[in-house]
C-alpha positions as CSV (number, residue, x, y, z in Angstrom):
1,M,59.2,32.0,127.4
2,T,61.6,29.3,126.4
3,R,60.6,25.8,125.2
4,R,61.5,24.3,128.6
5,I,59.5,26.8,130.6
6,T,56.5,26.6,128.3
7,A,56.5,22.8,128.6
8,L,56.9,22.9,132.4
9,M,54.2,25.5,132.9
10,S,51.8,23.7,130.6
11,A,52.3,20.4,132.4
12,F,51.8,22.1,135.8
13,E,48.6,23.8,134.6
14,A,47.3,20.5,133.2
15,L,48.1,18.8,136.6
16,L,46.1,21.5,138.4
17,I,43.1,21.0,136.0
18,V,43.0,17.3,136.8
19,A,43.7,17.8,140.5
20,I,41.0,20.4,141.0
21,G,38.5,18.2,139.1
22,I,39.1,15.4,141.5
23,A,39.5,17.6,144.6
24,V,35.9,19.0,144.2
25,P,34.2,15.7,145.1
26,L,37.2,14.6,147.3
27,S,36.9,17.6,149.6
28,I,33.2,16.9,150.3
29,L,33.9,13.2,150.8
30,T,36.8,13.9,153.1
31,I,34.6,16.2,155.3
32,M,32.1,13.4,155.5
33,W,34.9,10.9,156.4
34,A,35.8,13.1,159.3
35,A,32.4,14.3,160.5
36,Q,30.1,11.4,159.8
37,F,32.4,8.4,159.9
38,G,34.8,9.6,162.6
39,F,37.9,8.5,160.6
40,Q,36.9,4.9,161.1
41,I,36.9,4.0,157.4
42,D,40.1,3.9,155.3
43,W,40.4,7.3,153.5
44,V,41.5,5.5,150.4
45,V,37.8,4.5,149.9
46,F,36.8,8.1,149.5
47,W,39.7,8.8,147.2
48,R,38.6,6.0,144.9
49,A,35.0,7.3,145.1
50,A,36.2,10.8,144.0
51,V,38.2,9.4,141.1
52,V,35.2,7.4,140.0
53,I,33.0,10.4,140.1
54,W,35.5,12.4,138.1
55,L,35.8,9.7,135.5
56,V,32.0,9.3,135.2
57,G,31.9,13.0,134.7
58,H,33.9,12.6,131.6
59,G,31.7,9.8,130.2
60,V,33.8,6.8,131.4
61,D,31.7,3.6,131.9
62,V,32.1,2.1,135.4
63,T,31.0,-1.4,136.2
64,F,29.7,-2.1,139.8
65,Q,29.1,-5.3,141.6
66,L,27.4,-5.0,145.0
67,D,27.8,-7.3,147.9
68,A,24.7,-8.7,149.6
69,Q,24.7,-6.2,152.5
70,T,25.1,-3.1,150.3
71,A,22.5,-4.3,147.9
72,L,20.0,-4.9,150.7
73,A,20.6,-1.4,152.1
74,L,20.0,0.2,148.7
75,G,17.1,-2.1,147.8
76,V,18.8,-3.4,144.7
77,T,17.9,-6.8,143.3
78,G,20.3,-9.2,141.5
79,V,23.2,-9.0,143.9
80,G,25.6,-11.2,141.9
81,E,24.9,-9.4,138.6
82,P,27.3,-6.5,137.7
83,F,25.8,-3.4,136.3
84,V,27.2,-0.4,134.4
85,V,26.9,3.3,135.2
86,S,27.5,5.4,132.0
87,L,25.3,8.4,132.5
88,A,27.8,11.3,132.5
89,L,27.9,13.9,135.2
90,S,28.7,16.3,132.4
91,G,29.4,19.3,134.6
92,F,32.9,17.9,135.1
93,A,33.5,17.5,131.4
94,L,32.2,21.1,130.8
95,C,34.6,22.5,133.3
96,T,37.5,20.5,131.8
97,A,36.7,21.7,128.3
98,L,36.4,25.4,129.5
99,A,39.8,25.0,131.3
100,G,41.2,23.8,128.0
101,V,39.8,26.9,126.2
102,V,41.3,29.3,128.8
103,M,44.7,27.6,128.6
104,A,44.8,27.6,124.8
105,R,43.9,31.3,124.7
106,R,46.8,32.0,127.1
107,L,49.2,29.9,124.9
108,R,48.2,31.8,121.8
109,R,50.5,34.6,123.0
110,E,53.5,32.3,123.5
111,P,56.0,31.5,120.7
112,H,55.9,27.7,121.5
113,R,52.1,27.4,121.5
114,V,51.9,24.0,119.9
115,L,54.5,22.5,122.2
116,G,52.6,23.7,125.3
117,E,49.3,22.3,124.0
118,L,50.8,18.9,123.3
119,V,52.5,18.7,126.7
120,A,49.3,19.7,128.4
121,L,47.2,17.2,126.5
122,S,49.8,14.4,127.2
123,T,49.8,15.3,130.9
124,V,46.0,14.9,131.1
125,V,46.1,11.6,129.3
126,V,48.9,10.2,131.6
127,L,47.3,11.4,134.8
128,S,43.9,9.9,133.7
129,G,45.6,6.6,133.1
130,L,47.3,6.8,136.5
131,V,44.3,7.7,138.6
132,V,42.1,5.0,137.1
133,L,44.6,2.4,138.3
134,T,44.1,3.7,141.9
135,A,40.3,3.6,141.6
136,S,39.9,0.0,140.3
137,T,38.7,-2.5,142.9
138,E,36.9,-5.9,142.8
139,G,33.5,-4.2,143.1
140,V,34.2,-1.0,141.1
141,L,35.9,-1.3,137.7
142,P,36.1,1.8,135.4
143,S,36.8,1.2,131.8
144,R,40.5,1.7,131.5
145,W,40.7,2.5,127.8
146,Q,37.9,5.1,128.2
147,A,39.6,6.6,131.2
148,L,42.8,6.9,129.1
149,L,40.9,8.5,126.2
150,F,37.8,10.5,127.2
151,P,39.3,13.1,129.6
152,G,42.0,13.8,127.0
153,L,39.4,14.2,124.3
154,V,37.3,16.6,126.3
155,F,40.4,18.7,127.2
156,G,41.7,18.5,123.6
157,L,38.4,19.8,122.4
158,G,38.7,22.8,124.7
159,L,42.3,23.4,123.5
160,A,41.1,23.2,119.8
161,I,38.4,25.8,120.4
162,G,40.6,28.1,122.4
163,S,43.5,28.0,119.9
164,I,41.3,29.4,117.1
165,G,42.5,32.9,116.7
166,A,43.0,35.5,113.9
167,T,46.7,34.6,113.8
168,N,46.4,30.9,114.1
169,P,48.3,29.3,111.1
170,A,45.6,26.7,110.5
171,R,42.9,29.3,110.5
172,V,44.9,31.5,108.1
173,R,45.3,28.6,105.7
174,L,41.7,27.7,106.0
175,R,40.6,31.3,105.2
176,R,42.9,31.3,102.2
177,M,41.4,28.0,100.9
178,I,37.9,29.4,101.4
179,A,38.8,32.6,99.6
180,E,40.2,30.7,96.7
181,G,37.2,28.3,96.5
182,P,33.9,28.8,94.5
183,Q,32.2,31.5,96.5
184,P,28.6,30.4,95.9
185,W,29.3,27.0,97.3
186,V,31.4,28.4,100.1
187,A,28.7,30.9,101.1
188,A,26.1,28.1,101.1
189,G,28.2,25.9,103.3
190,G,29.0,28.7,105.7
191,A,25.3,29.8,105.9
192,A,24.3,26.2,106.5
193,L,26.8,25.8,109.3
194,R,25.8,29.0,111.0
195,A,22.1,28.2,110.6
196,G,22.4,24.6,111.9
197,L,24.6,25.4,114.9
198,G,22.6,28.6,115.6
199,T,19.4,26.6,115.7
200,V,20.8,24.0,118.1
201,A,22.2,26.8,120.3
202,T,18.9,28.6,120.4
203,V,17.1,25.3,121.4
204,I,19.7,24.7,124.2
205,V,19.1,28.3,125.5
206,A,15.3,27.7,125.5
207,A,15.9,24.3,127.2
208,S,17.9,26.1,130.0
209,L,14.9,28.4,130.6
210,I,12.5,25.4,130.6
211,T,14.8,23.6,133.1
212,T,14.8,26.7,135.4
213,M,11.1,27.0,135.2
214,A,10.6,23.3,136.0
215,L,12.8,23.6,139.1
216,V,10.9,26.6,140.3
217,I,7.5,25.1,139.7
218,G,8.5,21.7,141.2
219,Y,10.4,23.3,144.2
220,G,8.0,21.8,146.7
221,Q,8.5,18.2,145.4
222,V,12.3,18.7,145.2
223,I,12.4,19.7,148.9
224,A,10.1,16.8,149.8
225,L,12.5,14.4,148.1
226,Y,15.4,16.0,150.0
227,E,13.6,15.4,153.3
228,S,12.8,11.8,152.3
229,V,16.4,10.9,151.7
230,Q,17.4,12.0,155.2
231,A,21.0,12.5,154.2
232,G,21.9,15.1,156.8
233,V,23.7,18.3,156.2
234,L,26.8,16.9,154.7
235,G,25.0,14.3,152.7
236,G,22.7,17.0,151.4
237,I,25.7,19.1,150.3
238,A,27.2,16.1,148.5
239,L,23.8,15.3,146.9
240,T,23.5,18.9,145.8
241,A,27.0,19.0,144.3
242,G,26.2,15.8,142.4
243,Q,23.0,17.3,141.0
244,L,24.9,20.4,139.9
245,A,27.3,18.2,138.0
246,L,24.3,16.6,136.4
247,L,22.7,19.9,135.4
248,P,24.1,20.2,131.8
249,T,22.7,16.7,131.2
250,L,19.3,17.8,132.4
251,V,19.3,20.8,130.1
252,I,19.9,18.4,127.1
253,W,17.0,16.3,128.4
254,A,14.9,19.4,128.3
255,A,16.1,20.2,124.8
256,S,15.1,16.7,123.7
257,W,11.7,17.3,125.2
258,L,11.4,20.5,123.2
259,V,12.4,18.8,120.0
260,G,9.7,16.2,120.5
261,P,10.9,12.7,121.4
262,G,11.6,13.5,125.0
263,F,13.6,11.2,127.2
264,A,13.3,8.2,129.5
265,V,14.1,7.8,133.2
266,G,14.2,4.0,133.3
267,A,13.1,1.3,130.9
268,G,9.4,1.7,129.9
269,S,9.2,5.4,130.9
270,T,8.6,8.4,128.7
271,V,8.7,12.1,129.3
272,S,7.7,14.0,126.2
273,P,5.3,16.9,125.3
274,I,2.6,14.5,124.2
275,A,3.0,11.5,126.6
276,T,4.4,11.2,130.1
277,T,4.7,7.8,131.8
278,L,6.9,7.6,134.9
279,G,7.7,4.5,136.9
280,P,9.6,4.4,140.2
281,L,12.2,7.1,140.3
282,P,15.6,7.0,142.0
283,A,15.9,9.1,145.1
284,V,17.4,12.1,143.3
285,P,15.7,15.3,144.5
286,V,16.1,17.2,141.2
287,L,13.9,14.5,139.5
288,G,11.0,16.0,141.5
289,A,10.9,18.7,138.8
290,L,9.9,16.2,136.1
291,P,6.4,16.8,134.7
292,L,3.8,14.3,135.8
293,E,1.5,15.1,132.9
294,P,2.1,15.7,129.2
295,S,2.4,19.4,128.1
296,P,-1.0,21.1,127.6
297,L,0.4,22.5,124.4
298,G,1.2,19.1,123.0
299,F,2.8,19.3,119.6
300,M,2.7,23.1,119.8
301,T,6.1,22.9,121.7
302,L,7.7,21.9,118.4
303,I,7.3,25.5,117.3
304,V,10.4,26.3,119.4
305,P,12.9,24.4,117.2
306,V,11.0,25.3,114.0
307,L,11.0,29.0,114.9
308,A,14.7,28.9,115.9
309,A,15.5,27.4,112.5
310,F,13.3,30.0,110.8
311,I,15.1,32.9,112.5
312,A,18.5,31.3,111.7
313,G,17.5,31.0,108.0
314,L,16.5,34.7,107.9
315,A,19.8,35.7,109.6
316,V,22.1,33.8,107.2
317,R,20.1,34.7,104.0
318,P,21.8,38.1,103.3
319,R,25.2,36.3,103.2
320,L,23.9,33.9,100.6
321,V,22.3,36.7,98.6
322,A,25.6,38.7,98.6
323,A,27.6,35.7,97.5
324,L,25.3,35.0,94.5
325,D,25.1,38.7,93.5
326,G,21.3,38.8,93.8
327,E,18.3,36.8,94.6
328,P,19.3,33.1,94.9
329,P,17.2,30.5,93.1
330,R,14.9,28.5,95.2
331,W,17.0,25.3,94.9
332,W,19.9,27.2,96.5
333,G,17.8,28.1,99.5
334,L,16.4,24.6,99.8
335,G,19.9,23.0,99.4
336,T,21.3,25.3,102.1
337,A,18.4,24.5,104.4
338,A,18.9,20.8,103.9
339,L,22.6,21.0,104.8
340,A,21.7,23.2,107.8
341,A,19.2,20.5,108.9
342,L,21.8,17.8,108.6
343,I,24.2,19.7,110.7
344,A,21.6,20.5,113.3
345,G,20.4,16.9,113.4
346,L,23.9,15.5,113.9
347,A,24.7,18.1,116.6
348,M,21.6,17.5,118.6
349,G,21.9,13.7,118.1
350,F,25.5,13.9,119.5
351,L,24.3,16.0,122.5
352,A,21.5,13.4,123.2
353,F,24.2,10.6,123.0
354,V,26.3,12.4,125.6
355,A,23.2,12.9,127.9
356,A,22.0,9.2,127.7
357,G,23.3,6.1,129.4
358,A,22.8,3.7,132.3
359,A,22.3,5.1,135.8
360,G,22.1,1.8,137.7
361,P,20.8,-1.8,137.6
362,G,17.4,-3.0,136.3
363,R,15.2,-0.5,134.6
364,L,17.8,2.3,135.2
365,A,19.9,0.8,132.5
366,E,18.0,3.0,130.1
367,V,18.1,6.7,131.0
368,G,18.1,9.8,128.8
369,P,17.0,10.6,125.2
370,D,17.4,8.3,122.2
371,P,20.1,10.0,120.0
372,V,18.9,8.7,116.7
373,T,15.3,9.7,117.3
374,V,16.2,13.2,118.6
375,G,18.6,13.7,115.7
376,L,15.9,12.8,113.1
377,W,13.3,15.0,114.7
378,M,15.7,17.9,114.8
379,L,16.7,17.4,111.2
380,V,13.0,17.5,110.0
381,E,12.2,20.6,112.2
382,T,15.3,22.5,111.1
383,L,14.6,21.6,107.4
384,I,11.1,23.1,107.7
385,G,12.1,26.2,109.6
386,A,15.3,27.0,107.7
387,S,13.6,26.5,104.3
388,L,10.9,28.9,105.3
389,G,13.4,31.4,106.6
390,L,15.7,31.2,103.5
391,L,12.8,31.4,101.0
392,A,10.6,33.8,102.9
393,G,13.3,36.4,102.9
394,G,12.8,36.9,99.2
395,V,9.1,37.5,99.4
396,R,8.1,41.1,98.8
397,V,4.9,42.4,100.3
398,A,3.3,45.2,98.4
399,R,2.7,48.4,100.4
400,P,-0.7,50.0,100.7
401,Q,0.4,53.0,98.6
402,A,1.6,50.8,95.8
403,L,-1.7,48.9,95.9
404,A,-3.6,52.1,95.7
405,R,-1.7,53.3,92.6
406,T,-2.4,50.0,90.8
407,R,-6.1,50.4,91.1
């Protein structure tokens, strides 16, 4: 395709990505506008709500200030005090990033790939800046600089991941630099990167299974909360869609629980393997799956990240051995494990940061895991597991026949 067609197609595709992201909540809200409210409320209110939901889904902080009647209906104290909602409905961000990956992979086959990516990214940034202007009211004020920046960052991350290919010029240059560098250090860095990110990925997979099990076990409590809300059919659909958007965040909460520190659902609350203290919870049915008691295994749950790091250390050790032309010294293994632990700690701390924030006024201003604590625990656990994996690979266990011949 020519430059002009590539630019036009990229801009149109970016427009569709933003439009579909907003249309998902807007379609449900529009049906509610027609069926439950009988067209009596201005539709613009529902448009603003959909835009706010989309922005919150990309990590944009939104400041609310409720009037007396709304606060009384919701049971919220401190009517005149504004509060911030910053807990991301990260399902929206995940979909935007995946759309960026798909688009970048398509553009890899085009001669004007870079132009298409820049036009698409600029389109997302411009559209985000425009829609936030339509959503701002006296009682609802999204952060404009975050709205201008965060959706573009999420989409740009997807573009960067999707553009990595065998023929990508940046990747070719990077491979050349790596090939020309000191191979032992390059191998150690590559092994540490694989071990650290592999450990985090394994913990996230285990957390997904834990989340599924918790929802199955707590199914009765979840249904009871649905019935207590009395939202009706359409309200139940809207509530379910919102919880699906929150699901990636819940998985990161479960990962923080596996790592050890756990997470909070309101100031003063704790949900961890060794201690669980829950106060009044918001009427969100999925929270019915939260454990009411600490894990019967206690600190034994920490075996999951340690074991994941151990397996990752074993998996990357052959690459390190090959680069060093033989059995690596112990300090090489320990250094690689330390770097892998640092990478895993930073990655898990970042995920915890994404999954934490404020969900409302009062005690709900503190929701989610503490990023620093989660990152430090992950660092220590990865250091232990990866060190054992990298060093244990060199241990040779004598076979029974060899032992018999030595006697």
